[in-house]
Backbone as JSON Lines, residues from 0, in Angstrom:
{"i":0,"aa":"M","n":[6.19,-7.31,9.22],"ca":[7.6,-7.66,9.31],"c":[8.3,-7.44,7.96]}
{"i":1,"aa":"S","n":[7.61,-7.8,6.88],"ca":[8.25,-7.65,5.57],"c":[8.41,-6.18,5.2]}
{"i":2,"aa":"S","n":[7.53,-5.3,5.72],"ca":[7.69,-3.88,5.42],"c":[8.92,-3.3,6.09]}
{"i":3,"aa":"I","n":[9.24,-3.8,7.29],"ca":[10.46,-3.36,7.99],"c":[11.69,-3.81,7.2]}
{"i":4,"aa":"I","n":[11.66,-5.05,6.73],"ca":[12.79,-5.58,5.96],"c":[12.93,-4.81,4.65]}
{"i":5,"aa":"S","n":[11.8,-4.47,4.03],"ca":[11.86,-3.69,2.78],"c":[12.44,-2.31,3.0]}
{"i":6,"aa":"K","n":[12.11,-1.68,4.14],"ca":[12.68,-0.37,4.44],"c":[14.18,-0.45,4.69]}
{"i":7,"aa":"I","n":[14.6,-1.52,5.39],"ca":[16.04,-1.71,5.64],"c":[16.77,-1.92,4.31]}
{"i":8,"aa":"L","n":[16.17,-2.73,3.43],"ca":[16.81,-2.99,2.14],"c":[16.87,-1.74,1.27]}
{"i":9,"aa":"S","n":[15.83,-0.92,1.33],"ca":[15.88,0.31,0.54],"c":[16.93,1.27,1.09]}
{"i":10,"aa":"F","n":[17.1,1.3,2.43],"ca":[18.14,2.13,3.03],"c":[19.52,1.63,2.62]}
{"i":11,"aa":"L","n":[19.71,0.3,2.65],"ca":[20.99,-0.27,2.21],"c":[21.22,-0.01,0.72]}
{"i":12,"aa":"G","n":[20.14,-0.03,-0.05],"ca":[20.27,0.26,-1.48],"c":[20.73,1.68,-1.74]}
{"i":13,"aa":"I","n":[20.23,2.62,-0.93],"ca":[20.67,4.01,-1.08],"c":[22.12,4.15,-0.65]}
{"i":14,"aa":"L","n":[22.48,3.52,0.47],"ca":[23.85,3.64,0.97],"c":[24.87,3.03,0.02]}
{"i":15,"aa":"S","n":[24.59,1.88,-0.48],"ca":[25.6,1.16,-1.25],"c":[25.45,1.32,-2.75]}
{"i":16,"aa":"N","n":[24.44,2.06,-3.19],"ca":[24.26,2.35,-4.61],"c":[24.1,1.07,-5.43]}
{"i":17,"aa":"L","n":[23.22,0.18,-4.92],"ca":[22.97,-1.09,-5.6],"c":[22.37,-0.85,-6.98]}
{"i":18,"aa":"N","n":[22.71,-1.69,-7.9],"ca":[22.05,-1.55,-9.19],"c":[20.7,-2.25,-9.14]}
{"i":19,"aa":"S","n":[19.84,-1.91,-10.06],"ca":[18.43,-2.3,-9.96],"c":[18.22,-3.8,-10.09]}
{"i":20,"aa":"I","n":[19.1,-4.5,-10.79],"ca":[18.92,-5.93,-10.96],"c":[19.05,-6.67,-9.64]}
{"i":21,"aa":"V","n":[20.07,-6.34,-8.86],"ca":[20.28,-7.0,-7.57],"c":[19.17,-6.62,-6.6]}
{"i":22,"aa":"Y","n":[18.74,-5.36,-6.64],"ca":[17.67,-4.91,-5.75],"c":[16.37,-5.64,-6.07]}
{"i":23,"aa":"L","n":[16.06,-5.83,-7.36],"ca":[14.87,-6.57,-7.73],"c":[14.97,-8.04,-7.37]}
{"i":24,"aa":"L","n":[16.18,-8.6,-7.41],"ca":[16.38,-9.98,-6.98],"c":[16.05,-10.16,-5.51]}
{"i":25,"aa":"V","n":[16.48,-9.21,-4.68],"ca":[16.19,-9.29,-3.25],"c":[14.7,-9.14,-2.99]}
{"i":26,"aa":"L","n":[14.06,-8.2,-3.69],"ca":[12.62,-8.02,-3.51],"c":[11.84,-9.25,-3.97]}
{"i":27,"aa":"T","n":[12.33,-9.92,-5.01],"ca":[11.69,-11.16,-5.46],"c":[11.82,-12.24,-4.4]}
{"i":28,"aa":"C","n":[12.98,-12.34,-3.77],"ca":[13.16,-13.31,-2.69],"c":[12.22,-13.02,-1.53]}
{"i":29,"aa":"L","n":[12.01,-11.74,-1.23],"ca":[11.08,-11.38,-0.16],"c":[9.65,-11.75,-0.53]}
{"i":30,"aa":"C","n":[9.27,-11.55,-1.78],"ca":[7.91,-11.89,-2.2],"c":[7.69,-13.39,-2.19]}
{"i":31,"aa":"L","n":[8.73,-14.17,-2.42],"ca":[8.61,-15.63,-2.42],"c":[8.76,-16.22,-1.03]}
{"i":32,"aa":"K","n":[8.77,-15.4,-0.01],"ca":[8.9,-15.82,1.4],"c":[10.23,-16.49,1.69]}
{"i":33,"aa":"S","n":[11.23,-16.26,0.86],"ca":[12.58,-16.75,1.14],"c":[13.36,-15.59,1.73]}
{"i":34,"aa":"F","n":[13.14,-15.33,3.0],"ca":[13.73,-14.16,3.63],"c":[15.23,-14.34,3.82]}
{"i":35,"aa":"P","n":[16.0,-13.3,3.63],"ca":[17.45,-13.4,3.87],"c":[17.74,-13.72,5.33]}
{"i":36,"aa":"V","n":[18.66,-14.64,5.54],"ca":[19.05,-14.98,6.9],"c":[19.81,-13.83,7.52]}
{"i":37,"aa":"W","n":[20.74,-13.32,6.81],"ca":[21.46,-12.14,7.29],"c":[22.01,-11.38,6.11]}
{"i":38,"aa":"I","n":[22.15,-10.1,6.3],"ca":[22.69,-9.22,5.25],"c":[23.9,-8.51,5.83]}
{"i":39,"aa":"S","n":[25.02,-8.66,5.2],"ca":[26.24,-8.05,5.69],"c":[26.77,-7.08,4.65]}
{"i":40,"aa":"A","n":[27.05,-5.88,5.08],"ca":[27.6,-4.86,4.18],"c":[28.96,-4.43,4.72]}
{"i":41,"aa":"T","n":[29.97,-4.52,3.91],"ca":[31.32,-4.14,4.29],"c":[31.79,-3.02,3.38]}
{"i":42,"aa":"F","n":[32.21,-1.93,3.97],"ca":[32.68,-0.8,3.19],"c":[34.21,-0.76,3.27]}
{"i":43,"aa":"R","n":[34.86,-0.85,2.13],"ca":[36.31,-0.87,2.08],"c":[36.83,0.42,1.47]}
{"i":44,"aa":"R","n":[38.14,0.49,1.28],"ca":[38.77,1.67,0.7],"c":[38.33,1.88,-0.74]}
{"i":45,"aa":"R","n":[38.5,3.11,-1.21],"ca":[38.23,3.5,-2.6],"c":[36.78,3.25,-3.0]}
{"i":46,"aa":"H","n":[35.87,3.4,-2.08],"ca":[34.43,3.31,-2.34],"c":[34.01,1.97,-2.91]}
{"i":47,"aa":"S","n":[34.71,0.9,-2.57],"ca":[34.26,-0.41,-3.04],"c":[33.36,-1.01,-1.97]}
{"i":48,"aa":"H","n":[32.23,-1.48,-2.38],"ca":[31.24,-2.0,-1.45],"c":[30.99,-3.46,-1.78]}
{"i":49,"aa":"R","n":[30.82,-4.24,-0.76],"ca":[30.45,-5.64,-0.98],"c":[29.27,-5.96,-0.09]}
{"i":50,"aa":"I","n":[28.27,-6.48,-0.7],"ca":[27.08,-6.86,0.06],"c":[26.85,-8.34,-0.18]}
{"i":51,"aa":"L","n":[26.76,-9.06,0.91],"ca":[26.59,-10.5,0.83],"c":[25.17,-10.84,1.24]}
{"i":52,"aa":"F","n":[24.4,-11.4,0.34],"ca":[23.05,-11.83,0.65],"c":[23.06,-13.35,0.8]}
{"i":53,"aa":"E","n":[22.64,-13.82,1.93],"ca":[22.56,-15.26,2.12],"c":[21.1,-15.6,2.37]}
{"i":54,"aa":"V","n":[20.52,-16.34,1.48],"ca":[19.09,-16.62,1.53],"c":[18.89,-18.07,1.91]}
{"i":55,"aa":"N","n":[18.03,-18.28,2.9],"ca":[17.77,-19.63,3.39],"c":[16.65,-20.27,2.58]}
{"i":56,"aa":"Y","n":[16.93,-21.41,1.97],"ca":[15.93,-22.16,1.25],"c":[15.54,-23.39,2.08]}
{"i":57,"aa":"L","n":[14.89,-24.32,1.47],"ca":[14.39,-25.48,2.18],"c":[15.53,-26.36,2.68]}
{"i":58,"aa":"H","n":[15.36,-26.9,3.87],"ca":[16.27,-27.86,4.49],"c":[17.71,-27.37,4.55]}
{"i":59,"aa":"N","n":[17.87,-26.13,4.96],"ca":[19.19,-25.53,5.18],"c":[20.1,-25.54,3.96]}
{"i":60,"aa":"N","n":[19.51,-25.46,2.77],"ca":[20.3,-25.27,1.56],"c":[20.5,-23.79,1.37]}
{"i":61,"aa":"Y","n":[21.7,-23.39,1.16],"ca":[22.02,-21.97,1.07],"c":[22.5,-21.64,-0.34]}
{"i":62,"aa":"R","n":[22.08,-20.49,-0.78],"ca":[22.6,-19.95,-2.03],"c":[23.14,-18.56,-1.72]}
{"i":63,"aa":"R","n":[24.34,-18.32,-2.09],"ca":[24.96,-17.03,-1.79],"c":[25.08,-16.22,-3.07]}
{"i":64,"aa":"A","n":[24.74,-15.0,-2.95],"ca":[24.93,-14.09,-4.08],"c":[25.81,-12.95,-3.59]}
{"i":65,"aa":"T","n":[26.89,-12.75,-4.24],"ca":[27.83,-11.72,-3.85],"c":[27.82,-10.63,-4.91]}
{"i":66,"aa":"F","n":[27.58,-9.44,-4.47],"ca":[27.56,-8.3,-5.38],"c":[28.72,-7.4,-5.0]}
{"i":67,"aa":"S","n":[29.58,-7.18,-5.94],"ca":[30.74,-6.34,-5.68],"c":[30.7,-5.13,-6.6]}
{"i":68,"aa":"K","n":[30.86,-3.97,-6.01],"ca":[30.97,-2.76,-6.83],"c":[32.39,-2.25,-6.67]}
{"i":69,"aa":"L","n":[33.11,-2.23,-7.77],"ca":[34.5,-1.81,-7.72],"c":[34.59,-0.3,-7.89]}
{"i":70,"aa":"S","n":[35.76,0.23,-7.62],"ca":[35.94,1.67,-7.63],"c":[35.8,2.27,-9.03]}
{"i":71,"aa":"D","n":[36.08,1.49,-10.07],"ca":[35.98,2.01,-11.44],"c":[34.66,1.63,-12.1]}
{"i":72,"aa":"N","n":[33.63,1.43,-11.29],"ca":[32.27,1.15,-11.75],"c":[32.13,-0.15,-12.52]}
{"i":73,"aa":"Q","n":[33.06,-1.08,-12.32],"ca":[32.89,-2.41,-12.87],"c":[32.11,-3.22,-11.85]}
{"i":74,"aa":"R","n":[31.09,-3.89,-12.32],"ca":[30.25,-4.65,-11.4],"c":[30.33,-6.12,-11.75]}
{"i":75,"aa":"T","n":[30.46,-6.94,-10.73],"ca":[30.46,-8.38,-10.92],"c":[29.39,-8.98,-10.05]}
{"i":76,"aa":"F","n":[28.74,-9.99,-10.57],"ca":[27.69,-10.67,-9.83],"c":[27.9,-12.15,-10.02]}
{"i":77,"aa":"R","n":[28.06,-12.87,-8.94],"ca":[28.29,-14.29,-9.07],"c":[27.49,-15.03,-8.02]}
{"i":78,"aa":"K","n":[27.05,-16.2,-8.4],"ca":[26.3,-17.05,-7.48],"c":[27.17,-18.22,-7.09]}
{"i":79,"aa":"I","n":[27.16,-18.54,-5.81],"ca":[27.97,-19.62,-5.29],"c":[27.05,-20.54,-4.51]}
{"i":80,"aa":"R","n":[27.09,-21.81,-4.82],"ca":[26.35,-22.77,-4.01],"c":[27.3,-23.46,-3.07]}
{"i":81,"aa":"S","n":[26.87,-23.57,-1.81],"ca":[27.73,-24.28,-0.85],"c":[27.02,-25.52,-0.36]}
């Protein structure tokens, strides 16, 4: 099952041009058995991509990591706890 998820993530990495830090973060979550609940990719105008990773931890505690790639190659990475 994890190999299928890894292939999907590598395909999404190619499509959205993820930088290596975020990609390694997702692979680390997979190795720690904290599988992403869902992965949503939204493609907007001017080649800006947003990928929302929502990872399920113990007792329904969620940590969201939002990776935004802007059209002028500025990258922002922020963590939000809900």
